[in-house]
SEKE-260208 format. One line per field, with one value per residue: x, y, z of N, C-alpha, C in turn; residue in one letter. Coordinates in steps of 0.1 Angstrom, whole numbers, plus 5000, padded with zeros to 4 digits. Atoms other than C-alpha are relative to their C-alpha. Last residue first. Layout:
! residues N
n.px <- (X;...);
n.py <- (Y;...);
n.pz <- (Z;...);
ca.px <- (X;...);
ca.py <- (Y;...);
ca.pz <- (Z;...);
c.px <- (X;...);
c.py <- (Y;...);
c.pz <- (Z;...);
code <- (a;...);
! end
This chain:
! residues 410
n.px <- (5008;4995;4990;4995;4988;4998;4987;5000;5001;5014;5006;5003;5012;5003;5013;5000;5012;5009;4993;4993;4996;4992;5002;4989;4993;4991;4993;4987;5000;5011;5010;5008;5015;5008;5014;5002;5014;5009;5011;4999;4986;4993;4988;4989;4990;4989;4988;4993;4986;4996;4986;5000;4990;5008;5005;4990;5003;4992;5004;5012;5012;5004;5014;5002;5014;5002;5015;5003;5014;5006;5011;4999;4987;4993;4990;4997;4991;4991;5005;4996;4992;5006;5011;5013;5011;5012;5011;5012;5000;5013;5003;5012;4997;5000;4993;4990;4987;4990;4986;4994;4993;5000;5013;5004;5013;5008;5011;5012;5008;4993;4985;4996;4986;4995;4987;4997;5012;5004;5010;5014;5000;5009;5001;5013;5000;4989;5004;4994;5010;5001;4994;5008;4991;4995;4995;4989;4998;4987;5003;4998;5010;5001;5003;5013;5004;5015;5005;4995;4986;4991;4987;4995;4986;4994;4996;4996;4986;4999;4996;5009;4995;5011;5007;5012;5009;5010;5000;5011;4996;5011;4998;4986;4996;4993;5008;5003;5001;5011;4995;5004;4995;4994;4997;4987;4989;4993;5007;5011;5002;5014;4999;5012;5005;5004;4989;4988;4993;4991;4987;4998;4986;5001;4990;5003;5005;4991;5008;5013;5011;5008;4997;5006;4993;5009;4992;5006;4996;4986;4992;4998;5009;5009;5003;5008;4996;5009;4995;5001;4995;4995;4985;4997;5001;5014;5001;5009;4998;5006;5007;5006;5003;4988;5001;4987;4991;4999;4988;4999;4988;5001;5004;5007;4991;5007;4995;5007;4995;4990;4993;5003;5006;5014;5006;5001;4994;5008;4992;5006;4991;4998;4988;5004;5001;5013;5006;5004;5003;5001;5011;5012;5001;4989;5002;4987;4997;4997;4986;4995;4986;4992;4997;5009;4993;5006;5000;5000;5007;4997;4997;5010;5007;5014;5003;4994;4991;5005;4990;5002;4987;4998;4995;5012;5005;5010;5011;5004;5007;5000;5011;5011;5004;4991;5001;4987;5000;4993;4987;4999;4987;5001;4993;4988;4990;4995;4991;5007;5004;4989;4997;5009;5014;5007;5000;5005;5010;5002;5013;5003;5008;5014;5008;5012;5011;5002;5014;5005;5003;4988;4999;4994;5010;4992;5009;4992;5000;4992;4993;4988;5002;5001;5008;5001;5001;5014;4998;4987;5001;4988;4997;5007;4991;4992;4986;4993;4998;4986;4993;4994;4990;4986;4995;4998;4989;4988;5002;5001;4987;4997;5012;5003;4990;5002;5011;4995;4991;5008;5006;5013;5011;5004);
n.py <- (5010;5013;5001;5013;4999;5011;4999;5006;4990;4997;4992;5007;4995;5003;4994;4998;5001;5010;5011;4994;5008;4992;5002;5005;4990;4993;4990;4997;4989;5001;4989;4996;4998;4994;4999;5000;4996;5011;5003;5013;5006;4992;4996;5008;4995;5009;4993;5008;4996;5001;4994;4989;4998;4996;4987;4989;4993;5004;5014;5004;5005;5014;5003;5012;5002;5005;5000;4999;5003;4994;5006;5015;5005;4996;5008;4993;5005;4991;4987;4992;4989;4986;5000;5001;4998;5007;4996;5008;5007;5002;5014;5004;5012;4997;4989;4993;5000;4992;5004;4990;5004;5015;5006;5000;5008;4997;5009;4996;5008;5009;5000;5002;4999;4994;5004;4992;4992;4995;4990;5005;5013;5007;5013;5006;5014;5006;5014;5010;5008;4995;4987;4990;4992;4987;4992;4991;4990;5003;5006;5015;5005;4994;5011;5000;5012;5000;4992;5004;4994;5005;4993;5005;5003;4991;4988;4990;4997;4988;5001;5008;5014;5009;5001;5008;4994;5009;5013;5009;5011;5008;5008;5003;5014;5000;5005;4990;4986;4997;4994;4986;4995;4986;4999;4995;5010;5001;5007;4993;5004;5003;5008;5008;5003;4987;4991;5003;4989;5004;4995;4989;5000;5000;5008;4998;5012;5005;5006;4994;5009;4999;5011;4998;5009;5005;5005;5011;5002;4995;5007;4994;5007;4990;4989;5005;4997;4992;4998;4988;5004;4989;4999;4991;5007;5001;4999;5010;5001;5012;5001;4987;4991;4996;4990;5000;4988;4998;5003;5015;5004;5010;5014;5000;5001;5005;4993;5004;4995;4990;4995;4986;5000;4998;5004;5015;5002;5000;5003;4997;5005;4993;4992;4987;5000;5005;4993;5009;4994;5010;5000;4994;4999;4993;4995;4999;4988;5001;5001;5012;5000;5012;5007;4996;4992;5001;4987;5001;4989;4988;4987;4989;4997;5004;5011;5012;5006;5012;5002;5006;5003;4999;4987;4992;4995;5008;4993;5006;4991;5004;4997;5009;5001;4991;5002;4996;4994;5007;4995;4990;4999;4991;5004;4991;5001;5013;4998;5000;5014;5008;4997;5007;4995;4999;4986;4998;4990;4995;4993;4994;4987;5001;4989;4996;5007;5015;5002;5014;5008;5005;4995;5009;5011;5013;5010;5006;4991;4988;4999;5008;5010;4995;4988;5002;4990;5000;5007;4998;4989;4992;4994;4988;4988;4996;5003;4995;5009;5004;4995;5010;4994;5002;5013;5002;4992;5007;5011;4995;4995;5006;5001;4986;4996;5008;4994;4987;5003;5005;4988;4995;5004;4990);
n.pz <- (4993;4998;4989;4996;4992;4991;4993;4986;4990;4997;5011;5012;5006;5014;5005;5015;5008;4996;4993;4989;4990;4991;4986;4992;4993;5008;4992;5005;5009;5009;4998;5012;4997;5010;4997;4986;4997;4995;5009;5006;5001;5009;4994;5004;4991;4997;4993;4991;4997;4986;4997;4991;4990;4988;5003;5000;5013;5010;5004;4993;5008;4995;5003;5009;5005;5014;5003;5014;5003;5012;5008;5001;5001;4988;4993;4988;4990;4992;5001;4989;5005;5001;5008;4993;5010;4997;5008;4999;4988;4994;4997;5007;5008;5015;5007;4992;5006;4993;4999;4991;4989;4997;5003;5014;5001;5011;5001;5006;5008;5008;4998;4986;4999;4987;4996;4988;4998;4986;5002;5003;4995;5008;4995;5005;5003;4993;4996;5009;5007;5014;5003;4994;4991;5005;4989;5004;4990;4993;4987;5003;5010;5014;5010;5007;5007;5002;5011;5013;5002;4990;4999;4987;4999;4990;5007;4991;5000;4992;4986;4992;4997;5002;4987;5000;5009;5006;4995;5005;5008;5004;5012;4999;5004;5012;5011;5011;4995;4992;4988;4998;4987;4998;4986;4995;4999;5013;5010;5006;5014;5004;5012;5003;5014;5006;5001;4992;4995;4989;5000;4990;4995;4985;4992;4986;4993;4990;4990;5001;4999;5011;5010;5013;5009;5011;5011;5007;5014;5000;5009;5013;5010;5006;4992;4989;4987;4993;4987;4992;4986;4991;5001;5011;5013;5005;5014;5006;5015;5005;5013;5004;4988;4993;4990;4992;4997;4985;4993;5000;4992;4989;5005;5013;5012;5012;5012;5012;5013;4997;5012;5004;5014;5000;4987;4999;4987;4988;4989;4987;4990;4987;5000;5004;5014;5005;5011;5011;5012;5009;5011;4996;4986;4994;4987;4993;4992;4985;4998;5006;4996;4997;5013;5011;5010;5013;5006;5015;5006;4992;5007;4998;5013;5000;4991;5005;4990;4993;4990;4987;4995;4986;4996;4998;5013;5007;5007;5013;5008;5014;5009;4998;4986;4992;4985;4993;4987;4989;4996;4989;4994;4988;4988;4997;5011;5001;5011;5012;5003;5004;5014;5009;5001;5013;5004;5014;5001;5013;5003;4987;5001;5000;4995;5007;5007;4998;4997;5003;4989;4994;4986;4991;4998;5000;5006;5010;5011;4998;4988;5001;5011;5014;5001;5015;5011;5005;5012;5006;5010;4998;5013;5003;4999;5012;4999;4988;4990;4998;4989;4991;4991;5005;4998;4986;4994;4999;4991;4987;4994;4987;4991;4996;4991;4987;4993;4994;4988;4988;4993;5004;4992;4990);
ca.px <- (0805;0823;0801;0781;0761;0735;0721;0692;0688;0679;0714;0729;0747;0773;0789;0817;0824;0851;0883;0863;0852;0832;0819;0818;0787;0775;0757;0730;0700;0692;0726;0750;0777;0813;0841;0879;0889;0927;0945;0978;0986;0952;0931;0898;0863;0839;0806;0780;0754;0721;0704;0675;0674;0641;0660;0682;0654;0668;0639;0649;0684;0708;0726;0758;0772;0805;0816;0852;0864;0901;0912;0944;0953;0918;0902;0874;0869;0841;0817;0835;0816;0802;0815;0850;0881;0910;0946;0978;1013;1016;1051;1051;1087;1082;1058;1040;1008;0976;0948;0910;0895;0871;0859;0888;0898;0935;0953;0987;1018;1046;1024;0989;0976;0940;0922;0889;0877;0912;0922;0953;0991;0993;1008;1020;1048;1060;1039;1048;1023;1049;1051;1028;1045;1017;1010;0989;0967;0955;0918;0928;0913;0933;0927;0943;0972;0988;1024;1046;1040;1003;0974;0943;0923;0886;0871;0868;0851;0817;0814;0814;0835;0815;0838;0862;0888;0911;0941;0950;0973;0969;0994;0996;0963;0956;0929;0949;0953;0944;0969;0952;0964;0943;0935;0921;0894;0871;0847;0873;0895;0905;0937;0938;0971;0981;1000;0973;0937;0917;0887;0856;0842;0808;0811;0781;0796;0799;0779;0793;0829;0854;0870;0872;0879;0868;0886;0864;0879;0872;0834;0818;0804;0820;0840;0841;0853;0844;0868;0852;0860;0841;0836;0798;0791;0803;0835;0841;0865;0857;0880;0894;0906;0903;0872;0873;0838;0824;0815;0784;0773;0748;0754;0759;0769;0748;0765;0750;0769;0761;0728;0718;0722;0727;0762;0776;0768;0759;0776;0755;0769;0740;0741;0705;0719;0730;0763;0777;0794;0797;0809;0828;0858;0852;0829;0827;0795;0791;0775;0739;0719;0686;0669;0653;0682;0660;0682;0679;0689;0703;0687;0690;0713;0722;0759;0767;0743;0728;0731;0709;0706;0673;0670;0648;0679;0694;0724;0745;0764;0775;0783;0803;0834;0832;0818;0810;0783;0785;0759;0730;0724;0689;0694;0666;0640;0619;0615;0585;0607;0624;0591;0581;0612;0646;0666;0659;0679;0699;0713;0741;0743;0770;0807;0833;0857;0878;0892;0928;0937;0950;0919;0922;0901;0933;0911;0938;0911;0905;0884;0872;0847;0856;0852;0862;0874;0866;0901;0905;0867;0871;0837;0838;0853;0825;0816;0779;0769;0757;0720;0708;0685;0668;0635;0628;0635;0614;0581;0591;0605;0574;0558;0592;0602;0569;0572;0607;0595;0566;0589;0608;0645;0667);
ca.py <- (6146;6178;6207;6216;6248;6249;6278;6269;6292;6267;6268;6255;6276;6259;6268;6246;6248;6242;6261;6282;6273;6290;6271;6285;6288;6265;6238;6216;6205;6172;6171;6142;6139;6127;6119;6113;6105;6102;6127;6124;6159;6176;6149;6149;6159;6153;6172;6159;6178;6168;6174;6150;6128;6121;6120;6092;6068;6045;6050;6087;6091;6110;6139;6154;6185;6185;6205;6197;6203;6199;6191;6196;6233;6243;6242;6252;6241;6248;6234;6201;6180;6147;6113;6116;6110;6115;6125;6125;6138;6148;6161;6196;6201;6237;6230;6198;6189;6179;6166;6166;6147;6146;6182;6198;6206;6216;6218;6235;6230;6241;6259;6262;6276;6264;6257;6258;6247;6235;6213;6194;6199;6229;6252;6284;6304;6339;6356;6393;6414;6441;6440;6411;6387;6366;6329;6311;6280;6262;6262;6270;6305;6312;6303;6329;6332;6364;6359;6336;6355;6347;6363;6344;6360;6355;6340;6304;6284;6267;6241;6244;6272;6302;6330;6326;6353;6346;6360;6392;6413;6447;6467;6494;6510;6541;6540;6563;6546;6511;6510;6488;6455;6443;6407;6412;6390;6417;6411;6422;6401;6420;6426;6454;6466;6482;6451;6426;6428;6404;6417;6395;6373;6363;6374;6385;6387;6422;6430;6455;6447;6472;6478;6504;6493;6521;6527;6547;6570;6584;6580;6595;6574;6600;6579;6546;6563;6545;6530;6517;6491;6495;6471;6475;6445;6463;6460;6467;6486;6499;6525;6538;6508;6484;6465;6446;6441;6408;6411;6409;6446;6456;6487;6525;6527;6540;6543;6536;6538;6533;6515;6500;6462;6461;6448;6447;6484;6482;6490;6489;6492;6497;6486;6473;6438;6444;6449;6439;6454;6445;6472;6475;6453;6443;6417;6412;6401;6375;6384;6377;6401;6408;6442;6463;6460;6449;6444;6415;6412;6387;6357;6325;6299;6286;6287;6309;6336;6350;6384;6383;6405;6405;6412;6383;6367;6364;6377;6359;6368;6344;6357;6345;6362;6367;6342;6347;6330;6324;6341;6321;6303;6293;6280;6291;6268;6262;6298;6289;6279;6312;6331;6313;6326;6314;6320;6286;6281;6251;6239;6216;6192;6166;6163;6136;6153;6176;6210;6222;6259;6285;6289;6285;6302;6322;6352;6378;6397;6368;6336;6330;6359;6377;6373;6337;6344;6321;6311;6336;6336;6301;6285;6267;6232;6207;6196;6193;6186;6214;6215;6207;6232;6212;6208;6245;6252;6223;6240;6273;6255;6234;6254;6263;6226;6216;6244;6232;6196;6207;6227;6195;6190;6197);
ca.pz <- (1498;1487;1478;1447;1439;1411;1392;1369;1338;1312;1297;1330;1356;1377;1410;1425;1463;1488;1480;1455;1420;1393;1363;1328;1306;1279;1299;1284;1305;1322;1339;1343;1369;1369;1393;1395;1359;1359;1337;1357;1369;1363;1379;1361;1372;1343;1341;1316;1297;1280;1247;1241;1211;1192;1159;1173;1184;1211;1234;1234;1221;1245;1228;1242;1259;1278;1309;1320;1355;1360;1395;1415;1414;1405;1370;1348;1312;1288;1261;1254;1229;1241;1255;1270;1250;1275;1270;1291;1292;1256;1250;1236;1249;1261;1277;1286;1268;1286;1265;1263;1233;1204;1195;1213;1249;1254;1287;1282;1304;1326;1351;1336;1304;1301;1268;1249;1215;1205;1175;1185;1191;1169;1195;1179;1197;1204;1178;1179;1198;1208;1246;1255;1231;1215;1222;1196;1204;1173;1162;1126;1129;1160;1197;1219;1245;1256;1269;1290;1322;1318;1299;1285;1257;1255;1223;1236;1209;1214;1187;1149;1135;1122;1136;1107;1100;1129;1147;1131;1153;1169;1189;1215;1208;1229;1255;1277;1311;1300;1271;1246;1231;1202;1189;1155;1140;1127;1156;1182;1204;1235;1255;1281;1294;1328;1340;1332;1318;1297;1276;1274;1247;1233;1197;1176;1141;1126;1094;1069;1078;1065;1098;1126;1162;1184;1218;1241;1268;1303;1301;1332;1361;1385;1410;1391;1360;1328;1302;1271;1244;1211;1182;1180;1202;1234;1255;1292;1314;1349;1365;1398;1419;1390;1377;1344;1330;1316;1279;1258;1264;1238;1217;1220;1257;1286;1320;1354;1387;1424;1421;1455;1456;1494;1502;1467;1460;1424;1391;1359;1324;1300;1263;1260;1261;1296;1314;1348;1379;1416;1438;1471;1469;1433;1418;1381;1363;1336;1302;1291;1313;1297;1300;1328;1352;1381;1412;1436;1473;1498;1481;1500;1484;1519;1522;1492;1502;1470;1452;1421;1390;1372;1335;1324;1309;1343;1362;1388;1420;1447;1481;1511;1499;1462;1438;1401;1380;1343;1321;1308;1275;1266;1231;1208;1191;1222;1232;1254;1283;1283;1283;1315;1332;1343;1375;1391;1423;1434;1466;1481;1452;1459;1451;1445;1448;1470;1459;1458;1456;1432;1411;1373;1346;1336;1325;1333;1351;1374;1379;1344;1347;1379;1416;1419;1455;1484;1495;1523;1529;1546;1551;1585;1586;1590;1625;1619;1583;1562;1554;1520;1504;1476;1495;1498;1462;1450;1457;1441;1411;1405;1377;1361;1360;1345;1319;1311;1306;1285;1263;1255;1261;1232);
c.px <- (5005;4991;5005;5010;5003;5013;5001;5014;4999;4998;4985;4993;4997;4987;4999;4986;5002;4989;4990;5007;5007;5003;5008;4997;5012;5008;5010;5006;5015;5000;4989;4990;4993;4986;4993;4985;4997;4986;4990;4988;5001;5014;5010;5013;5012;5010;5010;5012;5006;5015;5002;5014;4997;5010;4991;4993;5009;4998;5008;4995;4989;4987;4997;4985;4999;4985;4998;4985;4996;4986;4996;4990;5001;5014;5004;5009;5001;5008;5009;4994;5003;5010;4994;4988;4987;4990;4988;4989;4988;5001;4986;4997;4988;5001;5014;5007;5010;5014;5008;5014;5005;5007;5000;4987;4996;4987;4992;4989;4987;4991;5006;5015;5004;5015;5003;5014;5002;4986;4994;4991;4987;4998;4989;5000;4986;5000;5012;4996;5006;4990;4997;5004;4991;5009;5007;5003;5013;5001;5013;4998;5002;4990;4999;4999;4986;4996;4985;4995;5006;5013;5007;5015;5004;5014;5005;5005;5003;5015;5000;5005;4989;5004;4988;4995;4987;4992;4991;5002;4988;5005;4987;5004;5015;5004;5007;4990;4996;4998;4988;5006;4998;5004;5007;5000;5013;5011;5007;4993;4987;5000;4986;5003;4988;4996;4997;5010;5012;5008;5008;5015;5002;5014;4998;5009;4998;4994;5011;4991;4987;4988;4990;5004;4993;5008;4990;5009;4992;5006;5014;5009;5002;4990;4988;4994;4991;5006;4991;5007;5000;5005;5006;5015;5003;5000;4985;4999;4991;5002;4993;4991;4992;4996;5014;4999;5013;5009;4999;5012;5000;5013;5000;4994;4991;5009;4994;5006;4992;5005;5010;5009;4996;4993;4984;4993;4998;5008;4992;5011;4993;5010;5003;5012;4995;5000;4988;4994;4996;4994;5000;4988;4987;4998;5013;4998;5015;5003;5002;5015;5006;5014;5009;5003;4992;5007;4994;4999;5000;4993;5002;5004;4989;4993;4986;4997;5005;5011;4995;5013;4999;5014;5002;5004;4987;4996;4991;4989;4997;4991;5002;4988;4990;4996;5010;4998;5014;4999;5006;5014;5000;5013;4999;5008;5013;5011;5007;5008;4992;4996;5012;5003;4991;4986;4993;4999;4998;4989;5000;4986;4997;4993;4985;4992;4999;4988;4998;4985;4996;4998;5011;5001;5006;4990;5007;4994;5009;5000;5006;5010;5013;4997;4999;4992;5000;4998;4987;5002;5014;5000;5011;5005;4992;5008;5008;5014;5007;5001;5014;5008;5005;5010;5015;5006;5002;5011;5013;4998;4998;5012;5003;4988;4997;5010;4997;4988;5004;5008;4992;4996;4987;4989);
c.py <- (4998;4991;4986;5002;4986;5001;4989;5001;4995;5010;5003;5009;4993;5006;4998;5004;5001;4997;4989;4988;5007;4992;5010;4998;4993;5010;5007;5011;5002;5011;4999;5010;5004;5001;5005;4999;4998;5005;4990;4997;4987;4994;5007;5005;4991;5008;4989;5007;4990;5005;5000;5005;5012;5003;5005;5014;5013;5006;4995;4987;4996;4996;4986;4998;4988;4999;4996;4998;5003;4997;5009;4994;4985;4994;5006;4992;5009;4992;5010;5014;5009;5010;5015;5001;4997;5003;4991;5005;4990;4991;4999;4986;4997;4988;5001;5010;5008;4999;5010;4995;5012;4997;4985;4993;5002;4991;5004;4989;5007;4991;4988;4999;4999;5000;5007;4995;5009;5007;5004;5012;4993;4985;4993;4985;4996;4985;4994;4986;4990;4992;5005;5014;5012;5007;5012;5008;5008;5011;4995;4992;4985;4994;5007;4988;5002;4989;5000;5009;4996;5007;4993;5006;4995;4997;5010;5012;5011;5003;5014;4999;4993;4986;4990;4999;4992;5008;4990;4986;4991;4989;4992;4991;4999;4986;4999;4995;5010;5014;5004;5004;5015;5002;5013;5000;5004;4990;4999;4992;5007;4996;4995;4992;4992;4999;5013;5011;4995;5013;4994;5005;5012;4999;5001;4991;5003;4987;4993;4994;5008;4990;5002;4989;5002;4993;4994;4997;4989;4999;5007;4991;5006;4993;5009;5012;4995;5003;5010;4999;5013;4994;5011;5004;5008;4993;4999;5003;4989;5000;4986;4998;5013;5010;5003;5011;4996;5012;5002;4996;4984;4996;4991;4987;4999;5000;4993;5007;4994;5006;5011;5004;5014;5001;5002;4996;4985;4998;5002;4995;5004;4992;5008;5010;5013;5001;4993;5009;4990;5006;4987;4999;5006;5001;5007;5006;5000;5014;4999;4999;4987;5002;4988;4994;5004;5009;4997;5014;4997;5012;5011;5012;5010;5001;4994;4987;4987;4996;4989;5000;4995;4996;5003;5014;5009;5006;4991;5009;4994;5009;4995;5002;4989;5000;5009;4999;5004;5007;4991;5003;5011;5001;5010;4995;5008;4999;4987;5002;4999;4987;4992;5002;4992;5005;5003;5015;5003;5011;5003;5008;5005;5013;4997;5011;4986;4996;4985;5000;4986;4993;4993;5006;4989;4988;4986;4988;4995;5008;5014;5002;4992;4989;5006;5012;4993;5008;5000;4993;5002;5011;5010;5005;5012;5012;5003;4997;5006;4991;4995;5005;4989;5007;4998;4986;4997;5008;4993;4989;5005;5006;4995;5000;5014;5005;4993;5007;5013;4997;4996;5012;5006;4995);
c.pz <- (5014;5007;5001;5011;5006;5007;5010;5005;5015;5011;5002;4990;4987;4996;4985;4997;4985;4990;5004;5007;5011;5012;5008;5014;5007;5007;4990;5008;4995;4990;4989;5004;4987;5004;4988;5003;5015;5002;5004;4990;4992;4997;4990;5008;4997;5010;5004;5006;5010;5002;5015;5003;5008;5012;5011;4998;4999;4986;4988;4995;5010;4992;5005;4998;4991;4998;4985;4998;4986;4998;4988;4991;4997;4999;5014;5008;5012;5010;5008;4998;5012;4995;4999;4989;5006;4988;5004;4990;5002;5012;5006;5002;4990;4991;5007;4991;5008;4993;5008;5002;5008;5013;5004;4998;4985;4999;4988;5001;4994;4990;4992;5001;5014;4998;5014;5005;5012;4999;5014;4998;4996;5004;4991;5004;4995;4997;5006;5005;4990;4992;4986;4996;5005;5011;4994;5013;4996;5011;5007;5013;4997;4991;4986;4992;4994;4991;5000;4988;4987;4998;5012;5001;5014;5002;5010;4992;5010;5001;5006;5014;5009;5003;4999;5014;5000;4990;4993;5005;4996;4990;4997;4989;5001;4996;4987;4990;4989;5005;5009;5013;5001;5014;5003;5015;5006;5001;4986;4988;4995;4986;4996;4987;5000;4985;4992;4998;5008;5004;5012;4999;5009;5005;5015;5008;5015;5007;5010;5011;4999;5000;4989;4991;4986;4990;4989;4988;4994;4985;5000;4991;4986;4990;4994;5009;5011;5014;5007;5013;5008;5013;5008;4999;4988;4986;4996;4985;4995;4985;4998;4987;4995;5011;5006;5010;5007;5002;5015;5007;5001;5006;5012;4996;4987;4988;4988;4988;4989;4987;5004;4988;4996;4987;5000;5013;5004;5012;5013;5011;5013;5008;5013;5000;4994;4985;4996;4989;4989;4987;4993;4990;5005;5015;5005;5013;5004;5006;5015;5002;4994;5003;5003;4987;4989;4990;4986;4995;4985;4995;5010;4993;5002;4987;4998;5008;4995;5011;5009;5008;5015;5004;5015;5006;5002;4987;4993;4994;4986;4992;4986;4991;5002;5014;5006;5015;5005;5013;5011;5003;5010;5007;5011;5012;5003;4990;4997;4987;4987;4996;4995;4985;4991;5001;4987;4997;4985;5000;4986;4999;5014;4999;5000;5008;5005;4991;5001;5004;4996;5013;5007;5014;5009;5002;5000;4993;4989;4987;5003;5011;4998;4991;4986;4996;4986;4987;4992;4987;4993;4989;5001;4986;4995;5003;4988;5000;5012;5012;5001;5011;5009;5009;4995;5003;5015;5007;5003;5011;5014;5006;5014;5010;5005;5010;5013;5007;5007;5012;5012;5008;4996;5008);
code <- (x;x;x;x;x;x;x;x;x;x;x;x;x;x;x;x;x;x;x;x;x;x;x;x;x;x;x;x;x;x;x;x;x;x;x;x;x;x;x;x;x;x;x;x;x;x;x;x;x;x;x;x;x;x;x;x;x;x;x;x;x;x;x;x;x;x;x;x;x;x;x;x;x;x;x;x;x;x;x;x;x;x;x;x;x;x;x;x;x;x;x;x;x;x;x;x;x;x;x;x;x;x;x;x;x;x;x;x;x;x;x;x;x;x;x;x;x;x;x;x;x;x;x;x;x;x;x;x;x;x;x;x;x;x;x;x;x;x;x;x;x;x;x;x;x;x;x;x;x;x;x;x;x;x;x;x;x;x;x;x;x;x;x;x;x;x;x;x;x;x;x;x;x;x;x;x;x;x;x;x;x;x;x;x;x;x;x;x;x;x;x;x;x;x;x;x;x;x;x;x;x;x;x;x;x;x;x;x;x;x;x;x;x;x;x;x;x;x;x;x;x;x;x;x;x;x;x;x;x;x;x;x;x;x;x;x;x;x;x;x;x;x;x;x;x;x;x;x;x;x;x;x;x;x;x;x;x;x;x;x;x;x;x;x;x;x;x;x;x;x;x;x;x;x;x;x;x;x;x;x;x;x;x;x;x;x;x;x;x;x;x;x;x;x;x;x;x;x;x;x;x;x;x;x;x;x;x;x;x;x;x;x;x;x;x;x;x;x;x;x;x;x;x;x;x;x;x;x;x;x;x;x;x;x;x;x;x;x;x;x;x;x;x;x;x;x;x;x;x;x;x;x;x;x;x;x;x;x;x;x;x;x;x;x;x;x;x;x;x;x;x;x;x;x;x;x;x;x;x;x;x;x;x;x;x;x;x;x;x;x;x;x;x;x;x;x;x;x;x;x;x;x;x;x;x;x;x;x;x;x);
! end
């Protein structure tokens, strides 16, 4: 892990560097296209596909960066400083911070449009709707703000911390809390419509960082007792529940958010295999034991798996491996567009060749999805545990020290 002194130095100089890190756009560039600018939910959409339906150009360069951390973050030397993933909607990028402030920023310049003080840390990604942007706090509050000016439009107090990204529909907001509950709240009134409570015999529930997925009127969520549950979004009634894992202590950062496609509901099970469940009844449709998975993407006619040692593409339904790579480090997350897979990996760099003085770093790989060819890479001085957000032109990244960076094509 980087030294506390290094973080303090970064915090001390942040205000000075901010002005110099704003890189102007080159004359003659194509104007920002709002039609392809949506990454308005955690993992792109409510189905949590984590894939944007457009191409993007690489290599990329840093356009701007903004430090959202605090002095107290830098002093917590023994605790990972993990920040929520950013979301992008229109010309705006939204991000929360551990100091409890929520930011709306202009995507072109990085200038702050407005901020909102939530009063407690924000550790889960937001979701941006047509009029509102919603997020949760560790004090159990759901906040929905007017996305144009940051004025509070809705506030709801739950019983436990909110570690999930909300799902926003025309009338409702859905979110889960750490105490095995999933809520539906009316956008119009701010009143609770229903609360699904997952009862179990656990005395201590693990703290899972995962979000519900939504598709065709159903919510799908992995609860701390290891059950993947399908819930009717209109009534809050359980449709089905299936045991997927009993171990939440696996090494590495494991994706705990379901992914929904026309093929079914995909999850990583206790053996780090990918399991596909029938959306209607929860029966297992298929189990993919190609390789141990920490994260994955289900794309057209294939699965991309990221494990402890390699990233691989397997064709479906044959299971044939199309390509694989063994990059340096452990995969933290995957983000994709139609043509590029972005893989964020963390690794340790020995200081002066001394292993026990290693510093934790991150590396971003851009890989051609179709052929697995490395296209571009970049190293970071801090680890990255969150997910990236990509539009037709930009890639947004939040590192574990609370620095938000935006990249554009060179």
